[in-house]
C-alpha positions, -999 to +999 in steps of 0.1 A: -496-236+016-471-263+021-451-261+054-413-263+051-398-296+062-384-295+098-353-313+085-344-281+065-344-261+097-324-286+116-299-288+087-295-250+087-291-248+124-265-276+123-247-257+095-246-225+115-234-244+146-206-260+126-195-227+113-194-213+148-175-242+161-151-240+132-147-202+139-138-209+175-113-234+162-099-209+137-093-185+166-083-212+190-047-200+192-063-170+209-037-144+220-002-149+207+029-135+224+021-101+208-015-101+220-028-108+185-060-127+176-045-152+153-067-165+125-057-200+114-039-202+080-062-213+052-094-199+068-123-190+045-139-156+045-169-169+064-146-185+090-127-152+094-160-133+100-171-158+126-138-157+144-139-119+145-175-120+158-165-145+186-134-125+196-154-093+197-180-108+219-154-122+243-135-089+245-103-107+251-080-077+253-064-082+219-039-057+205-044-067+169-054-094+145-031-117+125-049-128+093-018-141+075-020-169+049-057-169+046-075-193+022-095-165+007-088-134-013-088-099+001-119-080-010-137-049+003-159-068+027-131-087+043-110-055+045-138-037+062-144-064+088-107-066+097-103-028+099-135-025+120-121-051+144-088-032+147-106+001+152-122-012+183-089-021+199-076+014+206-060+016+240-075+044+262-040+054+275-025+067+242-051+061+215-029+036+197-033-001+189-053-020+164-024-038+147-033-056+114-011-083+100-021-098+066+013-112+056+017-140+031-015-132+014-011-126-023-027-093-032-013-088-066-033-091-098-013-121-110-006-103-143+015-075-156-013-050-148+006-032-121+037-028-142+018-016-172-001+009-150+032+022-136+048+025-171+018+041-188+014+067-160+051+075-162+048+079-200+017+101-197+036+124-174+065+126-198+041+132-227+024+160-208+058+177-203+066+172-240+034+188-250+040+217-227+075+222-242+061+221-278+034+247-268+060+269-254+081+265-286+051+275-306+046+307-285+083+315-287+083+312-325+065+345-327+095+362-312+116+351-342+125+381-364+130+360-395+096+351-410+107+319-426+125+307-395+095+316-373+071+297-396+094+267-395+096+267-357+059+271-355+052+243-379+076+219-361+060+228-327+025+222-341+036+188-353+050+180-319+018+191-302-002+169-326+019+138-319+017+144-281-020+150-282-026+118-302-004+097-279-021+112-248-055+101-262-042+066-267-027+065-232-060+077-216-079+050-234-055+023-222-053+037-187-091+037-184-091-001-190-062-006-167-078+014-139-110-007-144-090-038-138-071-022-110-103-017-091-107-055-090-073-062-073-070-072-036-045-045-028-068-018-042-097-032-021-077-030+011-061+004+005-093+021-007-112+006+022-087+021+046-092+055+029-130+053+029-132+049+067-140+081+086-111+074+110-078+055+109-082+020+121-048+006+127-015+018+141+006-011+128+003-026+093+022-057+082+020-064+045+050-087+042+051-111+013+019-099-002+030-097-039+028-059-039+042-038-067+053-001-067+019+008-082+002-004-050+028+013-028+020+046-045-016+043-035-008+030+000+015+060+008-011+084-004-038+068+018-014+068+049-007+104+045-044+112+040-052+094+073-025+113+091-038+147+079-073+139+091-060+139+126-091+123+142-081+087+142-052+063+144-022+069+120+000+041+110+033+043+129+047+009+120+047-004+084+062-036+072+066-043+035+092-071+037+094-096+009+075-076-017+094-072-050+092-034-050+125-026-066+140+009-069+108+022-086+089+020-054+115+041-034+103+074-049+069+070-033+083+057+000+109+085+001+082+111-004+061+094+023+089+095+048+096+132+041+060+142+045+050+119+074+050+131+109+038+098+124+058+069+110+082+054+135+092+020+119+095+011+083+107-024+074+119-030+038+138-063+041+143-083+008+124-059-015+148-059-044+164-025-041+199-016-055+224+010-043+203+036-060+171+027-041+189+025-008+205+059-012+172+074-022+153+061+008+181+071+032+180+106+019+145+110+034+161+107+069+175+142+065+141+157+069+121+130+088+122+135+125+098+107+137+113+075+123+131+053+148+137+022+128+145+016+091+152-020+083+169-025+049+185-059+056+185-088+031+187-066+000+214-084-018+213-062-049+228-033-029+264-033-020+269-030+017+299-006+016+280+018-007+250+017+016+271+024+046+287+053+029+253+068+021+241+062+056+271+080+070+262+110+050+227+113+063+236+105+099+251+140+103+215+153+100+196+124+118+212+108+148+179+093+161+168+067+135+184+033+137+191+019+102+197-018+098+218-028+068+232-062+078 
């Protein structure tokens, strides 16, 4: 058989060497002032992997990894490598550490997928309630003493049930396609990879300016609470969502998260597009949350400062520990 050309082996070795040299250059900033391994902006996925490998071998005492503004898309493999690196950074003293910063990395679908998912799920919940009401009306129709009136109420209820059932079938078909597309989004890859790990990997998560939508935040908060309840790994205590256009619709999920979390200490929501309604809603969670130490709501120009201050004054009677930044 024909022997491979030596030149091919040399070329391959040279290519590997170049990747390793580039990886070292990518991580050349080493440890920033926060002790982060800083991956150079624009790095490819291969370069990120090599930089993580070099840093792991050097055991440089990092407290986290800053993979902001990468030149590649977040996918399951990249998420797993970053989370695995963070998981190895737990400090022996208190079991915390492993900060992950992936700011300025667009994780949205680039379409109206997230909004459509949000709207269709909300409509499905409403339609389920409507169907339940019509089914109750049908049952109650039997209590009507007048036969004609009972028949009319039953017929009307059956029509309502039929309309609701048909619409639910349409919604389920549309949601199946939307969920298929959702599984291909970068935010879904990161959040589901966090959930799939046997233990929590990071105590600090910075997702600033990542193009996230309320739909992604719903999944994120579910994952964070699930990791807390496992109790055998790190729980996220510091969460930054600055610069994502979340709006008021995301505050329901975040408010529920604050009420249920027993670990979160810092939540940053600067410039997320909330109005007075959203600010009031998230502040209401402070009545029951006893762990939060910082809630940053600055740079939300759609909310009136005086109204926000009035809402804050109301909850501070119940929570005098959390610092809330409004301006």
